N, C-alpha and C positions, 0 to 999 in steps of 0.2 A: 504492501500499501504506498510507503514510505517511496516510493521507486518515482510510483504513476506520479506522485503530490508532487517529485520534486523538478516533474517535466516543467515546457515552458505550456502555460497557460491560456494560449492557444492550439498544441493537440492536447492537454489536460482536463477539456473541455469536450474530447471524444470519448474519454472514460474513465465521470461520472456515473451512481456512485461510482469512488475508487476505491470500496471495500468491495466492494461486490464484481469488479473486472479480476483485486487479489487474488477471490476466491474461488474465479471459476479459472482464472490462470493455478494457481497450485490447483484445484480439484487436475485437472487433463496435466503438468507438469507429472514425468521421475524425478524425482533427482538424485543428483550426481550424473541425469543421460546427457546433456551439454551445458553448456556455460548456460549463466541467469539472464543475463542483458541478451541472450543468442537465445533461450528458451522464452529470455517475454517480447523480442520484441518481437516474434513472430507467429508468439498467440491475441498477439494488441490488435496483430494486422487480421487473421486468421477471422475477432472477433468480429472488427470491425470495420476492416480495409481499410483501417488507416495505415501508414504506416508511418514507424520511427526511429530516425537512423540513433547509432550508436552516436556523433555528437551534444543529440539533442536531451538526454540525460547529464540529470544538473545533480550530479555525484558529490558536491561537493554541500547541496542542499542535506543533506542523510545527517539524521543527528548521526556521534560518534560511536552513544554503546547500537548505535545496529549497524557497526563499520566491524568489522575482524581486524584483531590485532594479533600481528606477528610477534612472535615471540621466539629470542634463542640463548641458548639453553646449551650449558654443561655435559660435560659427562654422565658429569652425577645428576643431569636433569638439572639444576639449578638457574635461574634466571637471571642469567648476563647482559641483555639488552630485549627488551620488544615498542616497536611504536606503529600507528596504522598504517603506517605509507609502507610500503613492501624493501622496494629502491632505498628507502630515505634507510631503513634497520640498517638493509645491506652497504652499507656505502658506507655510513658509522661504523663496521663489521671491518672492512676490506686489510686495517692496514692492521686489529687483532690475528685474522685467518691469515696472513702470510707472515707476520711470525710468527707463528704458529707452523704455519709449514716449514715453515727456514730450517725452526726445530727441531722436527720431524726427520726432513732434506740430511740433519748434520749427524745429526744423533742415528742416526741408519747407516750415514758414512764412513761416520766411529767403529759400530757397528763392525759396518764393515772389514776397514779397515784392523784392527783388534779381528777377526776371523778368517781375515790373510795372513796375515800374520804369525795367527798356531798355526796354519796350516803349511806353512814357510819354515816355519821353528820345526811343527811335526819331523819336515818334509827333511832338510839338512840334518834328524837325529836320528830317522831312518837312517841315513845314506851312512853318516858314519859309524852307529850301529852293524850298517851289513857289514860296512866296510872292517870292523875291528875284526866280527865273527869268518869273513873270509881266509 
Protein backbone atom coordinates (compact mmCIF):
# COMPACT_ATOMS: atom_id res chain seq x y z
CA UNK A 1 0.00 0.00 0.00
CA UNK A 2 2.85 2.40 0.84
CA UNK A 3 4.40 1.80 -2.57
CA UNK A 4 1.14 2.69 -4.32
CA UNK A 5 0.75 5.78 -2.14
CA UNK A 6 4.30 6.83 -3.07
CA UNK A 7 3.39 7.11 -6.75
CA UNK A 8 2.89 10.57 -8.26
CA UNK A 9 -0.72 11.75 -7.93
CA UNK A 10 -1.28 11.55 -11.71
CA UNK A 11 -0.68 7.79 -11.51
CA UNK A 12 -1.89 7.15 -7.96
CA UNK A 13 -5.43 8.26 -8.82
CA UNK A 14 -5.73 5.13 -11.00
CA UNK A 15 -5.23 2.87 -7.98
CA UNK A 16 -7.82 4.19 -5.52
CA UNK A 17 -8.51 2.89 -2.96
CA UNK A 18 -4.86 1.88 -2.57
CA UNK A 19 -5.54 -0.76 0.13
CA UNK A 20 -7.84 -2.66 -2.26
CA UNK A 21 -5.22 -2.70 -5.00
CA UNK A 22 -2.56 -3.76 -2.50
CA UNK A 23 -4.77 -6.61 -1.27
CA UNK A 24 -5.55 -7.72 -4.84
CA UNK A 25 -1.85 -7.67 -5.68
CA UNK A 26 -0.96 -9.74 -2.61
CA UNK A 27 -3.67 -12.26 -3.42
CA UNK A 28 -2.30 -12.84 -6.94
CA UNK A 29 1.45 -12.70 -6.51
CA UNK A 30 3.67 -15.57 -5.41
CA UNK A 31 6.27 -14.32 -2.90
CA UNK A 32 9.87 -14.36 -4.13
CA UNK A 33 8.83 -15.38 -7.66
CA UNK A 34 9.85 -12.02 -9.12
CA UNK A 35 11.33 -8.79 -7.78
CA UNK A 36 8.67 -6.80 -5.93
CA UNK A 37 8.51 -3.79 -8.24
CA UNK A 38 8.49 -5.98 -11.36
CA UNK A 39 5.55 -7.97 -10.01
CA UNK A 40 3.68 -4.88 -8.80
CA UNK A 41 4.11 -3.04 -12.11
CA UNK A 42 2.87 -6.10 -14.01
CA UNK A 43 -0.18 -6.62 -11.76
CA UNK A 44 -1.18 -2.95 -11.70
CA UNK A 45 -1.02 -2.91 -15.51
CA UNK A 46 -3.08 -6.12 -15.65
CA UNK A 47 -5.71 -4.75 -13.25
CA UNK A 48 -6.10 -1.26 -14.75
CA UNK A 49 -4.27 -1.07 -18.07
CA UNK A 50 -2.17 1.77 -16.61
CA UNK A 51 1.58 1.34 -17.06
CA UNK A 52 3.78 2.28 -14.12
CA UNK A 53 7.42 2.77 -15.09
CA UNK A 54 10.35 2.09 -12.80
CA UNK A 55 11.22 5.77 -12.57
CA UNK A 56 7.65 6.55 -11.42
CA UNK A 57 8.21 4.98 -8.00
CA UNK A 58 9.11 7.54 -5.36
CA UNK A 59 10.89 5.17 -2.99
CA UNK A 60 12.14 8.04 -0.80
CA UNK A 61 8.55 8.48 0.42
CA UNK A 62 8.44 4.96 1.83
CA UNK A 63 8.66 5.13 5.65
CA UNK A 64 11.99 3.86 7.03
CA UNK A 65 10.36 1.16 9.13
CA UNK A 66 9.14 -0.48 5.90
CA UNK A 67 12.55 -0.48 4.22
CA UNK A 68 14.99 -3.37 4.41
CA UNK A 69 17.89 -2.91 6.81
CA UNK A 70 21.09 -4.54 5.57
CA UNK A 71 23.44 -5.73 8.29
CA UNK A 72 27.05 -6.93 8.09
CA UNK A 73 28.08 -9.35 10.82
CA UNK A 74 31.37 -10.95 11.82
CA UNK A 75 32.13 -14.66 12.14
CA UNK A 76 30.47 -14.67 15.58
CA UNK A 77 27.31 -13.10 14.13
CA UNK A 78 27.99 -9.79 15.90
CA UNK A 79 26.78 -6.69 14.08
CA UNK A 80 29.58 -4.72 12.43
CA UNK A 81 27.44 -2.11 10.64
CA UNK A 82 23.97 -1.68 9.24
CA UNK A 83 22.35 0.62 6.73
CA UNK A 84 19.15 0.98 4.72
CA UNK A 85 21.29 1.54 1.62
CA UNK A 86 23.22 -1.57 0.56
CA UNK A 87 25.63 0.42 -1.62
CA UNK A 88 26.50 2.73 1.29
CA UNK A 89 27.01 -0.25 3.59
CA UNK A 90 29.35 -1.92 1.09
CA UNK A 91 31.29 1.30 0.59
CA UNK A 92 31.68 1.84 4.35
CA UNK A 93 33.10 -1.68 4.76
CA UNK A 94 35.32 -1.75 1.66
CA UNK A 95 38.54 -0.87 3.54
CA UNK A 96 37.80 -3.37 6.32
CA UNK A 97 37.16 -6.14 3.79
CA UNK A 98 40.37 -5.32 1.90
CA UNK A 99 42.34 -5.32 5.17
CA UNK A 100 40.88 -8.68 6.17
CA UNK A 101 41.58 -10.22 2.76
CA UNK A 102 45.15 -8.94 2.84
CA UNK A 103 45.67 -10.37 6.31
CA UNK A 104 44.26 -13.76 5.29
CA UNK A 105 46.42 -13.77 2.15
CA UNK A 106 49.54 -12.84 4.17
CA UNK A 107 48.80 -15.56 6.73
CA UNK A 108 48.32 -18.08 3.92
CA UNK A 109 51.60 -17.09 2.28
CA UNK A 110 53.43 -17.39 5.61
CA UNK A 111 51.83 -20.77 6.18
CA UNK A 112 52.74 -21.97 2.69
CA UNK A 113 56.29 -20.71 3.21
CA UNK A 114 56.53 -22.64 6.48
CA UNK A 115 55.21 -25.80 4.86
CA UNK A 116 57.53 -25.40 1.87
CA UNK A 117 60.46 -24.76 4.21
CA UNK A 118 59.61 -27.84 6.24
CA UNK A 119 59.38 -29.94 3.08
CA UNK A 120 62.77 -28.67 1.85
CA UNK A 121 64.36 -29.36 5.24
CA UNK A 122 62.75 -32.79 5.30
CA UNK A 123 64.11 -33.51 1.81
CA UNK A 124 67.62 -32.37 2.81
CA UNK A 125 67.45 -34.50 5.94
CA UNK A 126 66.29 -37.52 3.94
CA UNK A 127 69.11 -37.03 1.46
CA UNK A 128 71.69 -36.82 4.27
CA UNK A 129 70.29 -39.94 5.94
CA UNK A 130 70.34 -41.79 2.62
CA UNK A 131 74.00 -40.82 2.12
CA UNK A 132 74.88 -42.03 5.62
CA UNK A 133 73.14 -45.37 4.99
CA UNK A 134 75.09 -46.02 1.77
